DSSP file (Angstrom, degrees, kcal/mol; ACC not computed):
  #  RESIDUE AA STRUCTURE BP1 BP2  ACC     N-H-->O    O-->H-N    N-H-->O    O-->H-N    TCO  KAPPA ALPHA  PHI   PSI    X-CA   Y-CA   Z-CA
    1    1 A M              0   0    0      0, 0.0     2,-0.1     0, 0.0     0, 0.0   0.000 360.0 360.0 360.0 125.9    0.0    0.0    0.0
    2    2 A E        -     0   0    0      1,-0.1     2,-0.4     2,-0.0     0, 0.0  -0.452 360.0-118.9 -70.1 143.2    1.4    3.4   -0.9
    3    3 A T        -     0   0    0     -2,-0.1     2,-1.0     1,-0.0     3,-0.1  -0.701  16.1-135.3 -86.6 134.1    1.6    6.0    1.8
    4    4 A N     >  -     0   0    0     -2,-0.4     4,-2.5     1,-0.2     5,-0.2  -0.788  17.3-165.8 -90.0 104.4   -0.5    9.1    1.2
    5    5 A E  H  > S+     0   0    0     -2,-1.0     4,-2.5     1,-0.2     5,-0.2   0.847  84.3  55.4 -64.6 -35.2    2.0   11.8    2.2
    6    6 A V  H  > S+     0   0    0      2,-0.2     4,-2.0     1,-0.2    -1,-0.2   0.963 110.3  45.9 -58.3 -51.4   -0.7   14.5    2.4
    7    7 A L  H  > S+     0   0    0      1,-0.2     4,-2.4     2,-0.2    -2,-0.2   0.903 110.8  51.5 -61.2 -43.1   -2.7   12.5    4.9
    8    8 A R  H  X S+     0   0    0     -4,-2.5     4,-2.7     1,-0.2    -1,-0.2   0.916 108.2  52.8 -62.9 -41.1    0.4   11.6    7.0
    9    9 A K  H  X S+     0   0    0     -4,-2.5     4,-1.8     1,-0.2    -1,-0.2   0.875 109.5  49.0 -61.8 -35.9    1.3   15.3    7.2
   10   10 A Q  H  X S+     0   0    0     -4,-2.0     4,-2.0     2,-0.2    -2,-0.2   0.920 111.3  49.0 -68.7 -42.5   -2.3   16.1    8.4
   11   11 A I  H  X S+     0   0    0     -4,-2.4     4,-2.2     1,-0.2    -2,-0.2   0.926 111.5  49.9 -61.3 -46.3   -2.2   13.4   11.1
   12   12 A F  H  X S+     0   0    0     -4,-2.7     4,-2.5     1,-0.2    -1,-0.2   0.852 107.5  54.3 -63.0 -32.5    1.2   14.6   12.2
   13   13 A R  H  X S+     0   0    0     -4,-1.8     4,-2.4     2,-0.2    -1,-0.2   0.901 106.5  51.3 -66.0 -39.9   -0.2   18.1   12.4
   14   14 A I  H  X S+     0   0    0     -4,-2.0     4,-2.4     2,-0.2    -2,-0.2   0.923 111.2  48.3 -59.2 -43.0   -2.9   16.8   14.7
   15   15 A I  H  X S+     0   0    0     -4,-2.2     4,-2.5     1,-0.2    -2,-0.2   0.924 111.0  50.6 -65.6 -42.9   -0.3   15.2   16.9
   16   16 A G  H  X S+     0   0    0     -4,-2.5     4,-2.5     1,-0.2    -1,-0.2   0.878 108.8  51.1 -63.6 -36.1    1.7   18.4   16.9
   17   17 A N  H  X S+     0   0    0     -4,-2.4     4,-2.8     2,-0.2     5,-0.2   0.931 110.2  49.6 -66.1 -43.3   -1.3   20.4   17.9
   18   18 A Q  H  X>S+     0   0    0     -4,-2.4     5,-1.8     1,-0.2     4,-1.0   0.905 112.1  48.4 -58.1 -41.0   -2.0   18.0   20.8
   19   19 A L  H  <5S+     0   0    0     -4,-2.5     3,-0.3     2,-0.2    -2,-0.2   0.940 112.7  47.3 -69.8 -42.8    1.6   18.2   21.9
   20   20 A R  H  <5S+     0   0    0     -4,-2.5    -2,-0.2     1,-0.2    -1,-0.2   0.928 119.7  38.8 -60.4 -44.7    1.7   22.0   21.8
   21   21 A A  H  <5S-     0   0    0     -4,-2.8    -1,-0.2    -5,-0.2    -2,-0.2   0.600 101.5-135.0 -80.1 -10.5   -1.6   22.3   23.7
   22   22 A N  T  <5 +     0   0    0     -4,-1.0    -3,-0.2    -3,-0.3    -4,-0.1   0.896  48.8 162.4  54.6  41.2   -0.7   19.4   26.0
   23   23 A N      < +     0   0    0     -5,-1.8    -1,-0.2     1,-0.5    -2,-0.2  -0.914  68.1  16.8-142.1 109.5   -4.2   18.2   25.3
   24   24 A P  S >> S-     0   0    0      0, 0.0     3,-1.9     0, 0.0     4,-0.6   0.546  84.3-154.2 -77.6 149.6   -4.6   15.4   26.0
   25   25 A P  H 3> S+     0   0    0      0, 0.0     4,-1.9     0, 0.0     3,-0.2   0.709  88.0  74.4 -64.0 -16.4   -1.4   15.2   28.2
   26   26 A E  H 3> S+     0   0    0      1,-0.2     4,-2.4     2,-0.2     5,-0.2   0.754  85.7  63.7 -66.0 -24.8   -1.2   11.5   27.5
   27   27 A T  H <> S+     0   0    0     -3,-1.9     4,-2.0     2,-0.2    -1,-0.2   0.952 107.4  41.1 -68.1 -43.6   -0.1   12.2   23.9
   28   28 A K  H  X S+     0   0    0     -4,-0.6     4,-2.6     2,-0.2     5,-0.2   0.916 114.8  52.1 -66.9 -41.7    3.2   13.9   25.3
   29   29 A A  H  X S+     0   0    0     -4,-1.9     4,-2.6     1,-0.2    -1,-0.2   0.901 111.4  47.0 -62.0 -39.5    3.6   11.2   27.9
   30   30 A T  H  X S+     0   0    0     -4,-2.4     4,-2.7     2,-0.2     5,-0.3   0.893 110.1  52.8 -68.0 -39.6    3.3    8.5   25.2
   31   31 A L  H  X S+     0   0    0     -4,-2.0     4,-2.2     2,-0.2    -2,-0.2   0.957 112.8  44.5 -56.1 -53.2    5.8   10.3   23.0
   32   32 A I  H  X S+     0   0    0     -4,-2.6     4,-2.1     1,-0.2    -2,-0.2   0.935 114.6  49.0 -59.1 -49.5    8.3   10.4   25.8
   33   33 A R  H  X S+     0   0    0     -4,-2.6     4,-1.3    -5,-0.2    -1,-0.2   0.900 110.6  48.6 -60.4 -44.2    7.6    6.8   26.8
   34   34 A L  H  <>S+     0   0    0     -4,-2.7     5,-2.2     1,-0.2     4,-0.5   0.898 110.6  51.9 -66.8 -39.5    8.0    5.3   23.2
   35   35 A K  H ><5S+     0   0    0     -4,-2.2     3,-1.1    -5,-0.3    -1,-0.2   0.890 107.9  51.2 -65.1 -35.8   11.2    7.3   22.7
   36   36 A K  H 3<5S+     0   0    0     -4,-2.1    -1,-0.2     1,-0.2    -2,-0.2   0.806 104.6  58.7 -64.0 -30.1   12.6    5.8   25.9
   37   37 A E  T 3<5S-     0   0    0     -4,-1.3    -1,-0.2    -5,-0.2    -2,-0.2   0.548 130.4 -95.6 -79.6  -7.4   11.6    2.4   24.6
   38   38 A G  T < 5S+     0   0    0     -3,-1.1    -3,-0.2    -4,-0.5     2,-0.2   0.434  79.4 135.4 111.9   1.8   13.9    3.0   21.6
   39   39 A F      < -     0   0    0     -5,-2.2    -1,-0.4     1,-0.1     2,-0.1  -0.557  50.4-128.7 -77.6 144.1   11.5    4.4   18.9
   40   40 A N     >  -     0   0    0     -2,-0.2     4,-2.6     1,-0.1     5,-0.2  -0.316  32.6 -94.4 -82.4 177.4   12.7    7.4   16.9
   41   41 A D  H  > S+     0   0    0      1,-0.2     4,-2.4     2,-0.2     5,-0.2   0.925 124.4  48.3 -60.4 -48.0   10.6   10.6   16.6
   42   42 A F  H  > S+     0   0    0      1,-0.2     4,-2.1     2,-0.2    -1,-0.2   0.920 113.6  45.3 -63.7 -44.9    9.1    9.5   13.2
   43   43 A Q  H  > S+     0   0    0      2,-0.2     4,-2.2     1,-0.2    -1,-0.2   0.884 112.1  53.4 -65.3 -36.5    8.2    6.0   14.4
   44   44 A T  H  X S+     0   0    0     -4,-2.6     4,-2.4     1,-0.2    -2,-0.2   0.928 110.6  46.1 -59.9 -47.0    6.8    7.5   17.6
   45   45 A R  H  X S+     0   0    0     -4,-2.4     4,-2.7     1,-0.2    -1,-0.2   0.845 109.9  54.2 -69.5 -33.4    4.6    9.8   15.7
   46   46 A Q  H  X S+     0   0    0     -4,-2.1     4,-1.2    -5,-0.2    -1,-0.2   0.931 109.6  47.4 -64.7 -41.6    3.5    7.0   13.3
   47   47 A L  H  X S+     0   0    0     -4,-2.2     4,-0.9     2,-0.2     3,-0.5   0.913 113.9  47.0 -66.0 -43.3    2.4    4.9   16.3
   48   48 A I  H >X S+     0   0    0     -4,-2.4     4,-1.7     1,-0.2     3,-1.0   0.920 107.1  59.5 -59.5 -43.2    0.5    7.8   17.8
   49   49 A G  H 3X S+     0   0    0     -4,-2.7     4,-2.6     1,-0.3    -1,-0.2   0.766  94.8  62.4 -61.1 -28.2   -1.0    8.5   14.5
   50   50 A Q  H 3X S+     0   0    0     -4,-1.2     4,-1.8    -3,-0.5    -1,-0.3   0.866 104.8  47.6 -60.7 -39.4   -2.5    5.0   14.4
   51   51 A C  H <X S+     0   0    0     -3,-1.0     4,-1.4    -4,-0.9    -2,-0.2   0.844 110.9  51.0 -70.9 -33.8   -4.6    6.0   17.5
   52   52 A V  H  X S+     0   0    0     -4,-1.7     4,-2.3     2,-0.2    -2,-0.2   0.942 110.0  50.6 -66.0 -45.7   -5.6    9.3   15.8
   53   53 A V  H  X S+     0   0    0     -4,-2.6     4,-3.1     1,-0.2     5,-0.2   0.868 104.2  57.5 -60.9 -38.9   -6.7    7.3   12.6
   54   54 A V  H  X S+     0   0    0     -4,-1.8     4,-2.3     1,-0.2    -1,-0.2   0.916 110.7  44.4 -61.2 -42.8   -8.8    4.9   14.7
   55   55 A E  H  X S+     0   0    0     -4,-1.4     4,-2.4     2,-0.2    -2,-0.2   0.886 113.2  49.0 -70.4 -39.4  -10.8    7.9   16.1
   56   56 A I  H  X S+     0   0    0     -4,-2.3     4,-2.5     2,-0.2     5,-0.3   0.960 113.2  48.7 -58.8 -51.3  -11.1    9.6   12.7
   57   57 A F  H  X S+     0   0    0     -4,-3.1     4,-2.9     1,-0.2     5,-0.3   0.924 113.5  45.1 -56.4 -50.2  -12.3    6.4   11.2
   58   58 A D  H  X S+     0   0    0     -4,-2.3     4,-2.6     1,-0.2     6,-0.4   0.908 111.8  52.9 -64.5 -42.4  -14.8    5.6   13.9
   59   59 A S  H  X>S+     0   0    0     -4,-2.4     4,-0.7    -5,-0.2     5,-0.6   0.896 116.7  38.3 -59.5 -43.6  -16.1    9.2   13.9
   60   60 A I  H  <5S+     0   0    0     -4,-2.5     3,-0.3    -5,-0.2    -2,-0.2   0.965 121.0  43.4 -75.3 -50.4  -16.7    9.2   10.1
   61   61 A K  H  <5S+     0   0    0     -4,-2.9    -2,-0.2    -5,-0.3    -3,-0.2   0.895 129.2  24.7 -62.3 -42.4  -18.0    5.6    9.8
   62   62 A N  H  <5S-     0   0    0     -4,-2.6    -1,-0.2    -5,-0.3    -3,-0.2   0.372 100.2-123.7-107.2   1.8  -20.3    5.6   12.8
   63   63 A R  T  <5 +     0   0    0     -4,-0.7    -4,-0.2    -3,-0.3    -3,-0.2   0.949  62.6 144.2  48.5  55.7  -21.0    9.4   13.0
   64   64 A K      < -     0   0    0     -5,-0.6    -1,-0.2    -6,-0.4    -2,-0.1  -0.869  52.3-107.5-119.3 152.1  -19.8    9.5   16.6
   65   65 A P        -     0   0    0      0, 0.0    -1,-0.0     0, 0.0    -3,-0.0  -0.333  57.0 -68.6 -74.0 162.5  -17.8   12.2   18.4
   66   66 A F        -     0   0    0      1,-0.1     2,-1.1    -2,-0.0     3,-0.2  -0.281  44.9-139.9 -50.0 128.2  -14.2   11.8   19.2
   67   67 A N     >  +     0   0    0      1,-0.2     4,-2.4    -3,-0.1     3,-0.2  -0.739  24.8 176.3-100.1  86.3  -13.8    9.1   21.9
   68   68 A E  H  > S+     0   0    0     -2,-1.1     4,-2.6     1,-0.2     5,-0.2   0.852  77.7  56.7 -63.0 -34.5  -11.1   10.6   24.1
   69   69 A K  H  > S+     0   0    0      1,-0.2     4,-1.9     2,-0.2    -1,-0.2   0.937 111.7  41.2 -64.6 -44.2  -11.3    7.7   26.6
   70   70 A R  H  > S+     0   0    0      2,-0.2     4,-2.6    -3,-0.2    -2,-0.2   0.863 112.7  56.1 -65.6 -38.7  -10.6    5.1   23.9
   71   71 A Y  H  X S+     0   0    0     -4,-2.4     4,-2.1     1,-0.2    -2,-0.2   0.940 110.3  44.3 -60.6 -48.4   -7.9    7.3   22.4
   72   72 A I  H  X S+     0   0    0     -4,-2.6     4,-2.3     2,-0.2    -1,-0.2   0.887 112.3  52.1 -62.7 -43.1   -6.1    7.5   25.8
   73   73 A K  H  X S+     0   0    0     -4,-1.9     4,-1.3    -5,-0.2    -1,-0.2   0.925 111.3  47.6 -61.8 -43.5   -6.5    3.8   26.3
   74   74 A N  H  X S+     0   0    0     -4,-2.6     4,-0.8     2,-0.2    -2,-0.2   0.852 110.0  52.3 -68.4 -36.6   -5.0    3.1   22.9
   75   75 A L  H >< S+     0   0    0     -4,-2.1     3,-1.2     1,-0.2    -2,-0.2   0.947 109.4  49.6 -64.2 -44.5   -2.1    5.5   23.5
   76   76 A K  H 3< S+     0   0    0     -4,-2.3    -1,-0.2     1,-0.2    -2,-0.2   0.795 108.7  54.0 -64.3 -29.1   -1.2    3.8   26.7
   77   77 A A  H >< S+     0   0    0     -4,-1.3     3,-2.1    -5,-0.2    -1,-0.2   0.584  91.6 154.8 -84.1 -12.8   -1.3    0.4   24.9
   78   78 A L  T <<  +     0   0    0     -3,-1.2     3,-0.1    -4,-0.8   -30,-0.0  -0.321  51.7  41.2 -58.3 141.7    1.2    1.4   22.2
   79   79 A P  T 3  S+     0   0    0      0, 0.0    -1,-0.3     0, 0.0     2,-0.1  -0.947  97.5  96.8 -93.2  14.2    3.1   -0.1   20.5
   80   80 A K  S <  S-     0   0    0     -3,-2.1    -3,-0.1     1,-0.1     3,-0.0  -0.463  90.0-107.9 -59.8 134.8    0.2   -2.5   20.2
   81   81 A N    >   -     0   0    0      1,-0.2     3,-0.7    -2,-0.1     4,-0.3  -0.530  25.6-158.3 -70.8 116.5   -1.7   -1.7   17.0
   82   82 A P  G >  S+     0   0    0      0, 0.0     3,-0.9     0, 0.0     4,-0.4   0.685  84.6  73.6 -68.2 -19.7   -5.0    0.0   18.0
   83   83 A V  G >> S+     0   0    0      1,-0.2     3,-1.8     2,-0.2     4,-0.7   0.863  82.0  69.5 -64.2 -35.2   -6.6   -0.8   14.6
   84   84 A D  G X4 S+     0   0    0     -3,-0.7     3,-0.8     1,-0.3    -1,-0.2   0.828  92.9  57.5 -53.0 -32.0   -6.8   -4.5   15.7
   85   85 A E  G X4 S+     0   0    0     -3,-0.9     3,-0.6    -4,-0.3    -1,-0.3   0.720  95.7  64.3 -75.6 -17.8   -9.6   -3.6   18.2
   86   86 A L  G <4 S+     0   0    0     -3,-1.8    -1,-0.2    -4,-0.4    -2,-0.2   0.754 109.2  39.7 -73.1 -19.8  -11.8   -2.0   15.5
   87   87 A F  G <<        0   0    0     -3,-0.8    -1,-0.2    -4,-0.7    -2,-0.2   0.256 360.0 360.0-116.0  13.3  -12.1   -5.4   13.8
   88   88 A E    <         0   0    0     -3,-0.6    -1,-0.2    -4,-0.1    -2,-0.1   0.436 360.0 360.0 -82.4 360.0  -12.4   -7.7   16.8
C-alpha cells in the first residue's frame, strides 16, 4: 500500500497540535515513553498516528464524536496496534 504523504502530514499536524496544547497530556507522555523504549521521533509519531486514525475512522464511519477515553487507552497500549480492536 502506498503511503499518502498529504494524509500523513495532516495526522502529524494533529499530533503536533496535541503536543503544543498538551491536550490530552497522554499524547506527550506516550511520545516520551515510546522514545525511551527506543523508537525514533518519526516512528513514535506514526504509532500515535494510528490512534488518531482509529478515532477519525470511527467518527466518520459511525457518526460518533471523538472518543477521548478510547484514544487515551490506545495511546497507553502502544506499540500495540489500536486498529486491531476495530475489527475484533
